[in-house]
Structure formats: C-alpha cells, structure tokens
N, C-alpha and C positions, 0 to 999 in steps of 0.2 A: 087453150088448151089443148093439143092433141087428141082429138075422138074419134082417131081411126079401129076398127076394131084389131086387136092382138088374141093372135089364137097360140097359146105356149105351153109347152109339154113340161112336165111336171109332175115329179114321182114317178114315168110310166102312162102318165095320163096327161090329157089333154084339156085345158080351157080357155073361155073364151072371156075376154076382159073389153069393156066397151070403148076404152080412153085408157090413153096410159096416164097413172094416176103420175103428178109432182108431188113429191116427198124430200122436204129440206131434213139430215139428219145431223143430230148436236155433238159434238165432243166436246166436252174440254182438255182431254190428254189426247196426245198422237202416242203413249207407248205403246209399246206393244204389249197388250193385257190383255185379256177374254174379252173385255165388252168391244176395247178398239178393233179387237182382230175379227171379229164377229161381225163391227159394222160396216169395214174395209170389205169384208165378203160378200155385203151385199150390197154395197155401190158398187161391186165387181161384175154383181149378176142380177139385181132384181127387175131389172128390165123382160127375165124370162118371164115373169108372169106381171108384167103391164104395169111397172113401179118406175117412172123418172127418176131416178135417182140425185140428191144432190147433199151437199156437205159443207156447213159452216163449221170449221174448227177455232176453239177460242184458245188454246195453247200449242205445245211446243211436246216432243218427244222423238224416240229413237224411232219412230216407226213413219218420222213427217214426212221423208219424202216419198213411201209406197202413197200416204193421202195425200199430196199434191202430187203426184201422178194422175188423179183420178180427172178424168172430162170435166164436170160440172163443179167444182171444190172451190171455196172460197176461205180465207183465213182473216183473222184480226185477232190479237192479243188480248184478255181480259186483264184490265190496270187494277181493280178492286172487286171484294166480293160481290158488289151490284155496282155493273159501271153502266152507267144510262146512254155514255159515247154505242158503248158496244149493243145495246139495248136499241137504239137509234139504228147502227148499221145494219142489226138484223130486220128491222122493218122493213128497210130502202131492199134488203134481199129477198125477202119473202115479196114484197110488191113487185120487184122490176121483174125476178123470176115465173113469176104466179102459180105460188107455189099453192096447195090445197089444202095439206095435210104438213105440221112440222112434229118429230119425232125425237124426245130429247132422253135422254141416258142416265142424267146426275137431275138433281135438286137444281145445283144452279144454274145449270141446261132451261130447267122447266121457269126457273123464276125470271131469265130474261128472255124468255120466249114468250112467257105471258104478256109481261110487260108490253111486249116488243106488238104481239098480234091483237091490241086492245081493238076493237070497234075494228077488225078485219075477218070479214068469215073466210077463217082459215081452222080448223081442225088443233088441238094440240093434245100429244098423248103423251105417257111417259113409264118406261119400261124402269121397274125397281130391283136391279141387278143385286143391290147388297142384304146385309143380314143385320149391320151393325149403323147407327148414325150416330153422330156428336148432335150435339145437343140443339148447334147451329144450324144443321140439315134437318135434324127433328122440326125446329120450329116453319125452316121453308116446307116443308111436307104440310106441318099444320094449316100452314098458307095456302099454298098449291092445292092439294087434293079436291074441296067441293068445288076449285076452281075450270079444272081441269077436266077434255072432253072423255077421257077414257084414261087408267092404265092397265102395264098389261104387267105381271108377272111370270117368271121364266121356268117354275115348275109347280105343281099343286103342292110339294113341300115348300116351297118359297111364300105361295099362299096363307099357305094353315098358320107359319109366322107369324107373317104380317099382319092377319085376323088378329090372332090369339095374344101379341104386342103391343094393339090396339093399334095403330099405324094408320091400318083402314078406316078409323072410324068415321069418318070425316067424311069418305066417298062412299057414295052407293053402290050395294053391294052388284047393280046391273052395269057399272061401269068399266068394272075390275074383271078381265080374262085372263085365264091361263095361256100364255105366247108361249108353247115350248123350243129351245134353246135347238139350233143345230149347227152343223160345221160341214165345211165342205169335203171330201174327201181327198185324205192327201195323196196328191202325185210323189210318191219317194222314189229315190232313184235305187236300184238294184245295192242291196248292201254287197258290200268287196268280201270276198271268202276270206274266213278267220283261218290264223295256223291253229295247229293243233292243238298248241299249249294255251291255246288263248280260250280264259274263261267267261261264262255270262255276263250280259253288261245290265244294269239296271239303270231306272232313270227318274227323274222326276222333272215336270216342266212347270213353275211358278216362281213369277216372282216374292221376294221376298216380303210376309208382311205379317203382322200377326194371326192371321187366320189360314194360310195355307201348312204353319208348325212345321216347317222341316225339322226343327229338334228334334219331333218324336221320330223324322228316318233315321237321324244322325245318330240318337243312341239304339236302335237297330240293328246298326251295320257291322258291330262288331262282332254277335251273334252270328247274322249271315256271312261273313268273311272268314269266321272259321271254320265254317261248316261247307263254305264255299271257295277255297283258297285262291282262285283265280279271278275270280268274281271282282270288279268295279262298280263304278257308280257314277253317272252324269248327276249335275245338279244345274237346271238352267233358267235362268230368273232374274231380271236386272232385283240390284241388292237397294231395295226402295227404302228399309228399312235396316238403315248401316249398320245397327247393335244386332239386331237379328241374324245377318250377316256373315256379321264379324264372330257370333256367339258359334254359328254354325260350324264356319273355320275352326274354331278354337275345340270346340267338343271333336268332328277329327285328327284333326293335332294330336292332341290328349292322348288319343286312342292309337295315331302314329297308325293312322289309314289317308292322311293327304297323298300320299302316293299313289292311291285307290279308287280316290275321291275326286274329278272336277269341276272345279266351281267354274260354266259356261256363260257366267253374263246374259244379256237379254241376245237367244237369236230364237231363229223363226222354229217353228214345231216340226217340220219339214226336213230341217238339217240335222236334227236331234233324235226324232221314231227311226230314221232306218240303222242308225249304231247303237238300239236296245234290243235285248232279248226280254226283259218286261218292262212293263211302268206302273207308276205309284204312284198315288196323290193320297196326300196325310193332314188334309185340311180337317181344321176343329170344328168351322162351320162352311158352309157355302149353299149358293141358288140354285147353281145347276152343275161346276165342273165340265166346264169347255175341253179343258185338257185330256181331260179322260176320256169324253167321246171319239177326240181324235186316234187317242192311242188305241180305243177299241176299231175304230175304223181302219186303221193303220193295222190290223190283225194282230194286236199284240197282248199277250197275256196281262188283266192290271190285275191290282190290289189297289183298294182301298178304303180308308176311313166308313165307320159305321154310319154317315149321319145321316139327317132323313135327306136330303139332294141327293146323295148318293146313292142310297138306299134306290131311290126311286128310278134312276137315271142306270141303274144295276140292275132291274129287274126283283128287287131282294135280295142282291148278293149271288142271282144265278146265272148271269156271266160275266164278273169278279169274284174274287174272292176279299173279305170286307174281314175288319180288325177294326177292335175299341178304340176310337178316339183318344190319343192319347196317351196310350199304351204302346211302349217301346217291344216289349216282350211278344205279345200277339201280332203287331205288325212283322217283329221277326220273323214268330212261327210261319205265318203267311207267305212271307215271301221266297222263306225255307222252301216249303210242301212246291209252291210254283218253281222254283229254282230245280229243285231235285225229284220232283216227277213229271219226268215229260209226256206220259197219255193226260193226264191232266192238266199241263201245261198247255196243250195244243186244243185239247177241249175246251179249255177254259178261253183261249184266241178266237175259236171258231163261234162259239157261243157269241161274244162278246163283239165281235165283225157282225153275225149276223142281223144282229137284236139293233146296234146301232147305223147300221146300213135302211132297219125296217122302220128308225122311228126320227133319228136324229142329223139327218139330212140336209146339206143346206138346202136344196130342193124342197124337202117336206118344211123345213121352217117358211123358206119364203111363200109356197103353199099357205101355211095356217096364218102369214103375216098379211099378205092382200087381205085373204078373210076377215079379220082384227080391221082391217080399215076398211072396208068397203061396210062392214056393221057401223066402223065410229061416223063415215061421211050419212049414212041410211038414219041415223037413230035422231 
C-alpha cells in the first residue's frame, strides 16, 4: 500500500492523510439511480481525501459505460442470489489489489463480501440506503449485522427509522454511524433564452418505483396547469416498475395533459436541471433525497413531500416548500405558490442552494466518509 503523505483540500480546508487508503466499492446494479450516481462520483474524486477507489460491479445497467471508464473497475455477473464463484472472484480481487476496506451498498453485496473476506485482515462496512426490505433482505441483514465492522446510514431520519423498526438490534450502537450523503455541484450549461410565450417548467427526477410516488404529482398537475396555462412538466427516470410508469402516463392522458408532460426516461440530472424552473420530489419514503440536493445545488426552488428524511435535508422546510405526502391538493398548493410568487421563488432557491453548499457537497461527503473509514480501521 502506498504510504506517502497526501495533503488534500476538502470543503475549503486542508486535511493531511498519512496513506492512500485502498477501498473497494461494490455495486450490484449499474443503473442511473441515486446510489449508483453517488458511488460513481466517489470513485472519480475520492483521491482528494486520500482514498484510492476500486469498483467491483456484479450487474449491468444504463450507466454501465460510465463505470467501465473508471481506471480501477472490475466486473463479473452474479448468477444466483448467492454466487460462490462470484465470492471467490471477489476474494482474489481483494488480495491481488491489496484492498484495506470493502464498502457494500446492498445486503446482497455485503453477503458476498463477508464470505470473500473470511480470514483476511480487511474491514467490511455496509451503507443502508433503503427503508423497505423484503423477507430475503431482512434475513440477510439479520445474519450480516453482527459480522460487519460498521454500518453507515445516510441521515439521522434513516437511523431513527432503522432503530425503531428493529433492523439495527443485532449490531452494537457504537458500530453504527450517520454519514450524511453529498453530491457534486452540477456543472450546468446556461439555459437558452425562452420565448416570451413560454411558461414555467417543473420537473421530477426519480426512477419509477413505489416509494417515489409519481402518482401524487400527476394528480396535482391538473390544478397547477389550470392556474399556469403555459406550464410544462418533465418526468425523468427509468421505468423500473413498468406498471407505475404506465399508470402515470394513463393519469396524464385521462387529464388530457400528455402534450404538456414529457416522460424522458433515464437521463443524467445535468441534462434535465437546466431545463427546469422548479423541482419537485414526491417521495412516499426516502432516506436522503439525492435528487433534491442536486436541484438545490443547481439553484432551483424545490418542493418536496414532508417526510422525515426530506424534512431533515431541507432544514425543517426552511429551504424548500413541503407538502403532506400523498396529498395531491397540498402538492398543487405548494407548486402554485412557487410558480406564482417570484420573490418567494427566488428566496427559496437562494436559501436552498446556500444550505446545500454548506452541508451536502461531494467534498463535504468525502471528508465525512474518510473520517468514518479511519474510525473503522482504528477500532
């Protein structure tokens, strides 16, 4: 392992790291989701905090090309819920690359890593990104938690939920840490001038899954469009749940809104955010809200459901407009105020951007992550 001293600037201050820490990040999916986007950003910039990142991918997805462009990336397909050949390959990878710590992001990844690391002086940590676990993943977590070196959760709200639900009862509290997420500040192209007749464009960036609750936004749109006849809406996200995707389209068709609502499919946030005047996230549950933070960093006024994690990220709703989750009328009310009141809209955008820059940049996250690793390695 390279033990040269690294002096890196993070979040405006300098930190000295005594060695380059070799960390292997595991991903079972290479889709363009929040977790995958975060790990891709970490792998691109982690050397700023003395982390030498490696990636092992077990699956495929619409962001696979970006992951394959990483300089220290390795790939092998998982062929079964537990694939012993994959675990053996992972063990060889850890040994040949002299990995010091393995970071998993889903229970299935951590299960393979635990098997691969038996007898090796390598630490294993798992980040809990979800709030809902099926029976298989609950069994996997029950087995893994006492055997992990540490668990990270991405918000205080997520930790409280995992404690209240009993998920964390099999791991000692001192091995659980809150490591708040962060995202790169988007490098956005200037928005082209709109025609005088063009109305505001609002949008949501989220894959179509039950927890993201596109349906509430779609039910809110008729009221919003009645009050703002030139307004449009962009929905960017993969149709991971085809039924929900079709239902959202059908809602818009029944309300005769398909000419004003665009379903963009999976595409990078940096391509969508410059086209928006306001951002909305209607999640029914969430652990952090990466897309919301991206929008705040981009300087957009944001509207979000009033759930614990999004309330935390938005400083109790002081930097974004919150609405009751699942309440289409309240969602429409919040959006209408943002679109109608220019002073409120600009104030909300400025407060959101300042808050996100202060707490949720990628640099701040990397600093937190390196300190988490150092604590785990020193325990």
